[in-house]
N, C-alpha and C positions, 0 to 999 in steps of 0.2 A: 926509571922503569916505565914501561908503556902499559896502557890498558890491555893490550893484546895478550900480555902475560897473565891477566886475570880471567880471561874468558877462553873457553875451549870446549870441545865436545859439542853437544846439542843444546841449544837454548830451550828452556822450559816455556812452552806456549800453550795456548788454548784458543779455540775458535770463537767467533762472535755469537754463535748459537748457544754457547755454554751458559749454565746457570751459575749463580753464586755458590750453590752447593758443589757443583763440578769444580769450580775454581778452588774452593776450600780443600777439597779432596786432593787436587793436584798439588797445592802448596804443601800439604802435609806429606803426601807420598814422596814428593821430590826434595823435601827439606829446604825450600826456598821461601823468600818473603815477597816475591812478585812474579807475575807471569806476563809475557808478551801476549797480546791479543792480536790474532791474525785473521785476515780475510783474503782469500786468493793468494796465499803465500806473502802477503804484504802486512807489515806491522801497522795496525790502526790504533793501538792503544796499549796501555799497561794497567794491570790491576794489582793492587797490593794488599797486604794484610790490613792495613789501615782502612782501605776502601771497604773491605768486607766488614770490619767492626763498625764503620760509619753506616753502612747499609743496615746491619742488624739493629743498630741504635735507632735508626729512623723507621724501623718496622718492616723492612723488606722481607718477603718470603724467599728464603734461599733456594727452595725447590722451584720457584717460578721466575724470580727476577734474573734478568740477564746481565752478564758482565758488562755488556756495552752500555747499560744504564748507569753503571757506577765507576767505570774506568776513566782514567785520564786519556782524552782523545789526543791523537797526533802528538805523542810525547817528543820532547827534545831528545836528541841522541848524541852520543860521543862516537868519534872515530877511534879505531884501535890504536892509532898512532899518538893519541893524546897522552901526555905525561900524567902519571898517577897524582903527583903533587898538584898539578893544574886542575885535574878532575876534582880533587878534594876541595880545593878552594871554591870551585864553581858550585859544587853541591852544597857547601855550607852557605854560600851567598844566596842561592835561590831557595834553599830549604828542602830540597829533594833528598830522599833516602836511597832511591833506586834510579839507575839510568840505563837505558838500552845502549848497547854498543853495536854499531852497524858498519858494514863495509859493502860498497857497491849494491845497496839495497837489501842486503842479507843481514838478518839478525844473528850476531855471533854469540850474544849472551847479554845478561843484564847484571851490571855490577851494583853492589850495594855499598853504602858508606862503610859498613863493617869490612867488606873485602878490601876497600881502599886503605882503611886504618891498619889492617893487618899487613898489607903490603908496605906501608910506610914504616911501621914498627920493625918489620923484618929487615928492611933496608938499613934502618938506623942501627940495628943490632949487629948486622954483618959489616957495616961500613965504619 
């Protein structure tokens, strides 16, 4: 199974001018654990629930602090052609929980380790 089967529709993104409060609202509204941060339609970072927790723990004002101050800059990305098993191994190896999936400079979605685990379990049950 390829990552392409796990991403679809519109990726959840936020702009570089967004505050941590904006990001928190978007995460809750869309029911996701991470957001792509974009500038001029280009992915420049990723911000996750953990980044928001870290920011709050360090005293950031969510109404003022920008996502760009807390995001992971220039994140690694996966191609949609990457096998789910390979992606799982890589995420475990580097310790990431979320990874953008990109094709030809376009953000297709962000897969989570949970998405990948469900895909692997689904394959095991059907195979």
